[in-house]
C-alpha positions, 0 to 999 in steps of 0.5 A: 574110221579115219582120222578126219571122221574122228575129228569131225565127230569131236568138232561137232561135239564141241559145237553142240556143247557151245550151242548149249552153253556148256563148260568152256574148258570142255569145249576147248578140249574137244576142239583141240582134240579134233584139231590134233587128230586132223593133223596127225600123221599116224593112223588113229586106229593104230595109235588106239591099238598100241595104247598111245592115244593119250600121247597125242597132244590134247588127248586126255584120259576121258577124251581117249576113252570116248575116242576108243568107243567111237572107233569101236562102235561109231559113237559114244554115250556123251555124244548121243546124249548131247545130240538129243538135247540139241534140236537137229535143225540148229546144226544146219545154222552152222553151215551159214557163213559167219554164224558160229555156235555162240550166235546160234546159241543166242538165237536159240535161247532168245527166239527159240528158232530151230529151222532155217525157215524160222531163221529166215522169217526172223531175219526178214522181220528184223528180229535178229538185230534186236539180239545182243551183238547183232545188227542189220549186217548180221541179218543180211548175211544170214539171208544171203547164207540161207539162199546159198545153202538152199541153192547148194542143197546138201552138197559137199566138197571133194575134200569131204566126199573123197575120204568117205568114198575111199573108206567105204569102197575099200571096205566093200572091196574086202567083202567076200560077196562083192565082185566089183565096186566103184565110185560113180555119179558126180564124184566120179566125174570130179564135180566140185560139189557133190550131192550124194556119194554114189557107190556101185557094187556088183554082187550076187548076194545084195541083201547080205552086202547091205546088211554088212555095209550099214554096220560100218562106223561111218554109217549114221542113219538109213535114209531110204532103202528099196530094191537095189538102192540104199541111201544113208547118212554118214558121219559129218552129214554127207549122204551116200547112195549104194546101188547094187547090181548083178555082176553082168550089169556092172559096166552098163550101170557104171556108164549110166550112173556116172552120167551126166544125164545129158551125156548118157542121153546123147549116147542113147541117141547115137545107139538109136541112129545105129538102129539099136538101143542103149540101156542097162540090158544091152546095146545093139544085141550085145548082152551086158555080160559081154562088156568087160569095160566101159571102153567096150561100150564106147567102141561099139558106139563108134567112139573113142573112150571118154574119161569121166571128167569130160562127160558133161555133154559139152562137145566131148561126144563130137570130139570122140567121134572125130578122134580129137579128144584131148590127151588130158593132164595127169597128176604125175605130169606135175613137177612142182608147186608154185604157191605154198606158205610156211611158218614165216607167215600163217603156215604150219611148217618151216622152209626145211619141212616144206622142202623135204615134203616136196622132195619126197613127192618127187618135185623138182621145185617149190615156190615159197609164197608167204603173204605180204605185209598188208595181211597183218592177220596172217603175219604177212612179211614186210620188205626186211623179213622177205629179204631175210627169207630170200637169204635163207632160201639161197642157203638151203638151195646150196644143200639140195641136189636136183631140187630148188626152192624158189623165192616168191611172195603172194602179194596183196592187190590193194583196194586201189589196184596197187600192189603191196610191194614196190616193183624194186622188191618184186623184181628180185623174186623168182615168182610173184603171185598176186591175189585179192584178200580184202575189199570183196564187196567192191562194185564189179567195175572197181574190183575188175579194174583192180585185178586188171591193174595187177595183171598189167604189172610186168612183175606179176607172174600168176593171179591166184584164186582169181574169183575168190570163191569158197565152195558152199561158203562164199560166192565169187566176188563181182568180177568180170571174168571175161575181161580178166581172161582177155587181159591175161591173154594180152599180158601173158599172165598165168592164171591159177587153178587153186587146188584147195577143195574148198576153192578149185578156183578157177573152175572148170568152165573158166579153165576151158575158156582160158585154154581156148584163149591160149592162156597158161594155167598153174595148178597150185595147192596154196598149202599152209601145211605140207599135208595139203600137198595132196590137194594137187589131185583136186586141181588136176581133176578140175584141169581135166574137166576143163580139157587141159593137157600137159602143155596148158599147165606151167608147172609141168615144165622142168625147172630150166624151162619154167624159169625161162617161161617166168623170164628168170 
């Protein structure tokens, strides 16, 4: 069990206790423990095996004992006991934006509601506003949240799905009865939200593999089991589907299960046009055992190999026929990150720590872009603090070799379209990022003109997380994206792919639109903690889904060319 899975269980334990109105100090202990473990650099399993659990900040004797049992058995008695006391449907309430454990407790205690249907009915019949501390806005937020949940289904972000998939594929690959294993489905295509975590296994002993697989601590419940298919719920509630096939069928099944449905059907049509067929039993007289890779299948169809990220039936097959598929961006092409935060505002780590971590990744540069003054909740920098930070950055740069910190700011776009700092301040910075953090509910025209005004400011280099969405939690704000793209094309402003798996903003469809307009993109992590530098892979995946190449992305440039492109 990985650190993040342990943290999930402890955080859920805290939520359950808060719903039941348990001791506040116990709740805080579990929350602090969850946060400490999520931020740990060391592997929790290693700390457990060496008897150092209680040395972790916030982990006392009792919590350490529960964690030990969790690592050994996948659960602990107190967790199982409290899950029995809380109706399962209440946990779904916590997925509604703005509805925390205290609100859920209030709704449950006063109205006895335990399902989303009952909650929706209570909101529509105006019962929620009668509860202490709640009003009509709460009811409206609940109805919007339920609608969002239902449209989203049980989908999870890549940031949740990836660690689970990596853990389970790693585990499966160690089993003697497993010959091959791969992530497949929408997760392999790097879709921003995935329903099931799909895994494909080649084995001559599928029953034995199933038997061992379900004993993994991450597996919480078997949902469905029939033939070669097994669906389970994992810790944290994400669904995982295991598909078991004979070794000879691995690659045709990998192609089929990766999808998308439209892409695979288009391949079948090509096979029919060639006088054969494509299914899991073969292609044009070629038996599955003769395929040693997906490349073999595409080659027999007369196509260049199509990377999984492009398999959405959006023109990739025609491009593969013509030999015109893009040479997609790779993670190793990224030379730096142009949007990160430090402990000068709401980040965790210092300038020195962020710089050290960036150098450790082999970056040539890192732009420090803390929040500006109007974002007081995030300790935004005023003009004086920004000046002192610039001086500190200049001094640090004297110590570096083959690396440079860039002085910058994430300047707020105010409600009237003005920027949080004057041009006199912005002109002295290496990088200026503009973004919206407030006023999300403005009308479409007003919000669009607000963003357009920022794009037209000559000192703004990059528009960050342009649509403001939080995947599964907050819809994009009302923005005329096509107009924003056109103005960015005219002004030469760079648009961000925010690599946080909770954002991935701009999304792949808008990335492709931007590429077709000749707009340069920047892929940034928006890291508030150097550990989030790893999120760059999610931004690169989104860029690949948007058909972006190395030439389309600003931070693939070496430092000298980057500064020239920024006009510095």
